[in-house]
C-alpha positions as CSV (number, residue, x, y, z in Angstrom):
1,M,-101.3,335.0,168.8
2,R,-99.3,335.8,165.7
3,T,-95.6,335.9,166.1
4,G,-93.2,338.3,164.4
5,Q,-89.8,337.3,163.2
6,P,-87.1,339.0,165.1
7,A,-84.0,340.5,163.5
8,G,-81.4,338.0,162.8
9,G,-78.8,337.0,160.2
10,R,-78.9,338.0,156.6
11,R,-81.1,335.9,154.5
12,D,-82.4,335.5,151.0
13,R,-86.0,336.4,150.3
14,D,-88.2,336.0,147.2
15,H,-89.5,339.2,145.7
16,R,-92.9,337.7,145.3
17,G,-93.4,337.8,149.1
18,A,-92.2,341.4,149.5
19,S,-94.1,344.6,149.8
20,G,-92.8,348.0,148.6
21,P,-90.1,348.6,146.0
22,G,-89.6,345.5,143.9
23,A,-92.6,343.7,145.0
24,G,-93.8,341.2,142.4
25,V,-90.4,341.0,140.6
26,R,-89.2,337.5,140.1
27,G,-85.8,336.5,141.4
28,R,-84.0,336.7,144.7
29,F,-82.2,339.5,146.6
30,V,-80.2,339.6,149.8
31,T,-81.5,341.8,152.6
32,P,-79.0,343.7,154.8
33,R,-78.8,343.9,158.6
34,V,-79.9,347.4,159.5
35,A,-79.8,349.3,162.8
36,A,-81.9,352.5,162.7
37,L,-81.2,355.0,165.5
38,G,-83.4,357.9,166.6
39,G,-86.8,358.5,168.2
40,G,-90.3,359.9,167.8
41,H,-92.0,360.5,164.4
42,G,-88.6,360.7,162.5
43,L,-87.5,357.2,163.5
44,A,-91.0,356.0,162.8
45,A,-90.9,357.4,159.3
46,S,-87.5,355.7,158.7
47,L,-88.7,352.4,160.1
48,S,-91.9,352.5,158.0
49,A,-89.6,352.6,154.9
50,L,-86.9,350.2,156.1
51,R,-89.4,347.4,157.0
52,R,-90.4,347.2,153.4
53,L,-86.8,346.3,152.5
54,T,-85.6,344.0,155.3
55,E,-86.7,342.0,158.3
56,D,-83.1,342.1,159.7
57,L,-84.0,345.5,161.2
58,T,-83.3,346.8,164.8
59,A,-84.7,350.1,166.0
60,I,-82.5,351.7,168.7
61,V,-84.6,354.3,170.5
62,T,-83.8,357.3,172.6
63,V,-85.2,357.3,176.2
64,A,-85.2,360.9,177.3
65,D,-88.9,361.8,176.8
66,D,-90.3,363.6,179.9
67,G,-93.6,365.0,178.6
68,G,-97.1,363.7,178.0
69,S,-98.1,360.1,178.8
70,S,-94.5,359.0,178.8
71,G,-93.4,361.7,181.3
72,R,-96.3,360.8,183.6
73,L,-95.5,357.0,183.5
74,R,-91.8,357.7,184.0
75,A,-92.5,359.9,187.0
76,E,-95.0,357.4,188.6
77,F,-93.2,354.1,188.0
78,G,-89.6,355.1,187.5
79,V,-89.6,353.3,184.1
80,L,-88.0,354.2,180.8
81,P,-90.4,356.6,178.8
82,P,-92.3,354.1,176.6
83,G,-93.7,356.6,174.1
84,D,-91.0,356.5,171.4
85,L,-90.6,352.7,171.8
86,R,-94.3,352.5,171.1
87,K,-94.1,354.6,168.0
88,A,-91.3,352.4,166.7
89,L,-93.2,349.3,167.3
90,A,-96.3,350.7,165.5
91,A,-94.1,351.8,162.6
92,L,-92.8,348.2,162.2
93,C,-96.3,346.7,161.9
94,G,-97.3,345.2,158.6
95,D,-99.7,346.6,156.1
96,D,-102.2,343.8,156.5
97,E,-105.3,343.9,158.6
98,W,-103.5,342.5,161.7
99,G,-100.6,344.9,161.6
100,Q,-102.7,348.0,160.9
101,T,-105.3,347.1,163.5
102,W,-102.8,346.6,166.2
103,A,-100.8,349.8,165.1
104,R,-104.0,351.7,165.6
105,V,-104.6,350.1,169.0
106,V,-101.2,350.7,170.6
107,Q,-101.3,354.3,169.2
108,H,-104.9,355.0,170.6
109,R,-105.1,357.6,173.3
110,F,-107.8,357.7,175.9
111,A,-109.9,360.8,176.1
112,S,-111.6,361.4,179.4
113,S,-111.9,363.7,182.4
114,G,-110.1,361.2,184.5
115,P,-106.6,360.0,185.2
116,L,-106.3,357.9,182.0
117,H,-106.8,361.0,179.8
118,G,-104.0,361.3,177.2
119,H,-102.5,357.9,178.0
120,A,-101.6,355.8,174.9
121,V,-102.7,352.1,175.1
122,G,-99.3,351.0,173.9
123,N,-97.5,352.9,176.7
124,L,-99.7,351.1,179.3
125,L,-99.1,347.7,177.7
126,I,-95.3,348.2,177.6
127,V,-95.1,349.3,181.2
128,A,-97.4,346.4,182.3
129,L,-95.0,343.9,180.6
130,W,-92.0,345.6,182.1
131,E,-93.5,345.2,185.6
132,L,-94.5,341.5,184.9
133,L,-91.4,340.3,183.2
134,R,-88.8,342.6,185.0
135,D,-86.8,342.8,181.6
136,Q,-87.0,345.7,179.3
137,V,-85.8,343.9,176.2
138,T,-87.9,340.7,176.7
139,A,-91.0,342.8,177.3
140,L,-90.5,344.7,174.1
141,E,-90.1,341.4,172.2
142,W,-93.4,340.2,173.6
143,V,-95.2,343.3,172.4
144,G,-93.5,342.9,169.0
145,R,-94.7,339.3,168.7
146,L,-98.2,340.4,169.5
147,L,-98.2,343.1,166.9
148,G,-96.4,340.9,164.3
149,V,-93.7,343.5,163.7
150,R,-90.9,343.2,161.1
151,G,-87.8,343.7,163.1
152,R,-86.9,344.5,166.7
153,V,-87.1,347.6,169.0
154,L,-84.6,348.3,171.7
155,P,-84.0,351.2,174.1
156,M,-80.6,352.9,173.6
157,A,-79.9,353.0,177.4
158,G,-81.1,351.0,180.4
159,V,-82.0,354.0,182.5
160,P,-84.3,357.0,181.9
161,L,-82.3,360.0,180.7
162,D,-82.5,363.7,180.9
163,I,-81.3,366.2,178.3
164,E,-79.6,369.4,179.3
165,A,-78.9,372.0,176.5
166,S,-76.8,375.1,176.4
167,V,-79.0,377.6,174.8
168,R,-78.1,381.1,173.6
169,G,-80.7,383.9,173.7
170,V,-83.5,382.3,175.7
171,D,-84.2,385.8,177.0
172,P,-84.6,388.1,173.9
173,A,-83.4,390.9,176.0
174,R,-80.1,389.2,176.5
175,P,-79.4,387.6,173.1
176,D,-75.8,386.6,173.9
177,E,-76.5,385.1,177.3
178,I,-76.2,381.2,177.5
179,T,-78.7,379.4,179.6
180,L,-78.9,375.7,180.6
181,V,-82.3,374.2,179.7
182,R,-83.1,370.8,181.1
183,G,-85.6,368.2,180.0
184,Q,-86.5,366.9,176.5
185,A,-89.9,368.8,176.3
186,Q,-88.2,372.1,177.3
187,V,-85.3,371.7,175.0
188,A,-87.6,370.8,172.0
189,T,-89.6,374.0,172.4
190,T,-86.9,376.3,173.7
191,R,-86.5,379.9,172.5
192,G,-83.1,380.8,171.5
193,T,-80.4,378.8,169.7
194,V,-79.4,375.3,171.0
195,L,-75.6,375.1,171.0
196,S,-75.0,371.6,172.5
197,I,-76.5,369.0,174.7
198,R,-75.4,366.5,177.3
199,L,-77.1,363.6,179.0
200,L,-77.9,363.2,182.6
201,P,-76.8,361.0,184.2
202,E,-73.6,361.3,182.3
203,N,-72.1,358.1,180.7
204,P,-75.3,356.1,181.0
205,P,-75.2,352.3,180.4
206,A,-76.1,351.2,176.9
207,V,-78.4,348.3,176.5
208,P,-76.0,345.5,175.5
209,E,-78.4,344.2,172.7
210,A,-78.4,347.7,171.1
211,V,-74.6,347.8,171.1
212,A,-74.5,344.4,169.6
213,A,-77.0,345.3,166.9
214,V,-74.9,348.3,165.8
215,R,-71.7,346.2,165.8
216,D,-73.4,343.4,163.8
217,A,-75.1,345.7,161.3
218,E,-74.2,346.1,157.7
219,W,-76.0,349.5,157.6
220,V,-76.6,352.0,160.3
221,V,-79.2,354.7,159.8
222,L,-79.2,357.9,161.9
223,G,-82.2,360.2,161.5
224,P,-84.4,361.8,160.4
225,G,-85.8,363.2,163.6
226,S,-85.5,365.9,166.3
227,W,-81.8,366.6,166.1
228,F,-80.9,367.5,169.6
229,T,-83.5,365.3,171.4
230,S,-83.8,362.2,169.2
231,V,-80.6,361.8,167.0
232,I,-77.7,363.4,168.9
233,P,-78.4,361.6,172.2
234,H,-77.2,358.3,170.7
235,L,-73.8,359.7,170.2
236,L,-73.5,360.5,173.9
237,V,-74.0,357.0,175.3
238,P,-70.3,355.9,175.5
239,E,-70.7,352.1,174.6
240,L,-73.1,353.0,171.8
241,A,-70.9,355.8,170.4
242,R,-67.9,353.5,170.5
243,A,-69.9,350.8,168.6
244,L,-70.8,353.5,166.0
245,L,-67.1,354.3,165.6
246,E,-65.9,350.7,165.4
247,T,-68.7,348.9,163.4
248,S,-67.9,347.8,159.9
249,A,-71.4,348.9,158.9
250,R,-71.9,351.7,156.4
251,R,-73.4,354.8,157.9
252,V,-76.3,356.8,156.5
253,V,-77.6,360.1,157.9
254,A,-81.1,361.0,156.8
255,L,-81.8,364.7,157.1
256,N,-85.0,366.3,158.1
257,L,-87.3,368.1,155.6
258,A,-87.5,371.2,157.6
259,P,-86.0,372.9,160.7
260,Q,-88.0,372.1,163.9
261,P,-89.5,375.2,165.6
262,G,-87.6,375.9,168.8
263,E,-85.1,373.1,168.8
264,T,-83.5,373.8,165.3
265,E,-85.2,377.0,164.3
266,G,-83.4,378.5,161.3
267,F,-81.0,375.6,160.8
268,S,-79.9,374.8,157.3
269,P,-79.4,371.2,156.3
270,Q,-75.7,371.7,156.5
271,K,-76.0,373.2,160.0
272,H,-77.5,369.9,161.0
273,L,-74.4,368.1,159.8
274,E,-72.1,370.6,161.5
275,V,-73.9,370.0,164.9
276,L,-73.5,366.2,164.4
277,R,-69.9,366.6,163.7
278,A,-69.4,368.8,166.8
279,H,-70.9,366.2,169.1
280,A,-69.1,363.2,167.5
281,P,-65.9,364.7,165.8
282,E,-64.5,361.2,165.1
283,L,-67.6,359.7,163.5
284,R,-67.4,359.1,159.8
285,I,-70.5,358.9,157.7
286,D,-70.8,357.2,154.2
287,I,-74.0,358.6,152.9
288,V,-76.0,361.8,153.6
289,L,-79.6,361.5,152.2
290,A,-81.6,364.7,151.7
291,D,-84.8,365.6,149.9
292,V,-84.0,367.1,146.5
293,G,-86.8,369.6,146.8
294,V,-85.7,371.3,150.1
295,V,-82.0,371.7,149.5
296,K,-81.2,375.2,148.4
297,D,-77.4,375.2,148.7
298,R,-76.4,371.8,147.2
299,A,-72.7,372.7,147.0
300,G,-72.7,373.9,150.6
301,L,-74.4,370.6,151.8
302,A,-72.1,368.5,149.7
303,R,-69.1,370.2,151.4
304,A,-70.7,369.6,154.9
305,A,-71.2,366.0,153.9
306,A,-67.6,365.7,152.7
307,D,-66.4,367.0,156.0
308,L,-67.9,363.9,157.6
309,G,-66.5,361.7,154.9
310,A,-69.9,361.2,153.2
311,E,-71.3,361.3,149.7
312,L,-74.4,363.5,149.3
313,V,-77.5,361.7,147.8
314,L,-80.4,363.7,146.8
315,A,-83.8,362.0,146.2
316,P,-87.5,362.9,146.3
317,V,-88.5,361.5,149.8
318,A,-91.2,364.1,150.9
319,M,-95.0,363.7,150.8
320,D,-96.8,365.5,148.0
321,D,-99.0,367.5,150.3
322,G,-96.3,370.1,151.1
323,S,-96.0,369.0,154.8
324,P,-92.5,368.3,156.2
325,R,-93.2,364.5,156.4
326,H,-91.3,361.7,154.6
327,D,-93.2,359.5,152.3
328,P,-92.6,355.9,153.4
329,M,-92.5,354.5,149.9
330,R,-90.3,357.2,148.5
331,L,-88.0,356.8,151.4
332,A,-87.9,353.1,151.0
333,K,-86.9,353.6,147.3
334,A,-84.1,356.0,148.3
335,Y,-82.8,353.5,150.9
336,D,-83.1,350.6,148.5
337,E,-81.1,352.4,145.9
338,I,-78.4,353.2,148.5
339,F,-78.2,349.6,149.7
340,A,-78.1,348.4,146.1
341,Q,-74.9,350.2,145.6
342,C,-73.3,347.6,147.8
343,G,-75.1,344.6,146.6
344,F,-78.1,344.7,148.9
345,G,-81.7,345.7,148.3
346,Q,-84.5,344.7,145.9
347,G,-82.9,346.7,143.1
348,R,-80.4,343.8,142.6
349,N,-81.5,340.4,141.3
């Protein structure tokens, strides 16, 4: 079995052994300790970029999914929903044959007419290890070692969570009426405008290792991802929120490339920041990263960033095919240039 190297202290690495920006450049650079918070495809995009820059990387993943394979396993076994954890692990796999083969395996979904239909292999593997080892963190470390991941994956909370949203205009006939919508899948696809969310149970226990990772980090990255169901929930776990406020790390918010139908329909980039500020008014941000091609009101976004204490950084981070997806190499370059401002990254020799 190949073993991955878990996130640890800051270390020097040689450019000649790196992949991504700076690969093949002689000299040495210092890699930062990074904690990346989010869930789903957005966090996976960020991790695919960040793993090219550092192995001192911890993914802290939301645990509120209640749909699909994750929802079925959560309901049947009473476990954390494994799907977003699986996606994070797959995103941290290397680009070699081993990493890409195992990434495909854990992401593979069964197609049948029986009860396994729709289940992802990685979800079943994670739940099996949880049952065998009786320890959420240790089990995820074992999966990471099998996959040879660069970094570490942790759940943000130790219990499965539900999201409850206040939504205005669910019924088009009553556009001003506010309705409570419960469940991650329902909130993500709701009609109307999401105003705010809360977690159930309230004040859930954070995973101690996740809190420690945020406090020990030199950079914390929030987003991109589903704003109300993947990004904001981290700010509502008390111990994790306190760590985000008190950490000496610099904080980066990576914005989405487009609003999400249902959840953030019609939201501008600055509206995303306003929602973030409303849910965590004391949180200060250092950098807001957005794609240069999708920002129509640069002055307005810069003002919204400044309200959070942040500098706006615009960079080309989207795929060339016109889809609202981040390009891992371009996103890695943008992160690298941000880190290099403070003496980290492959851009500094």
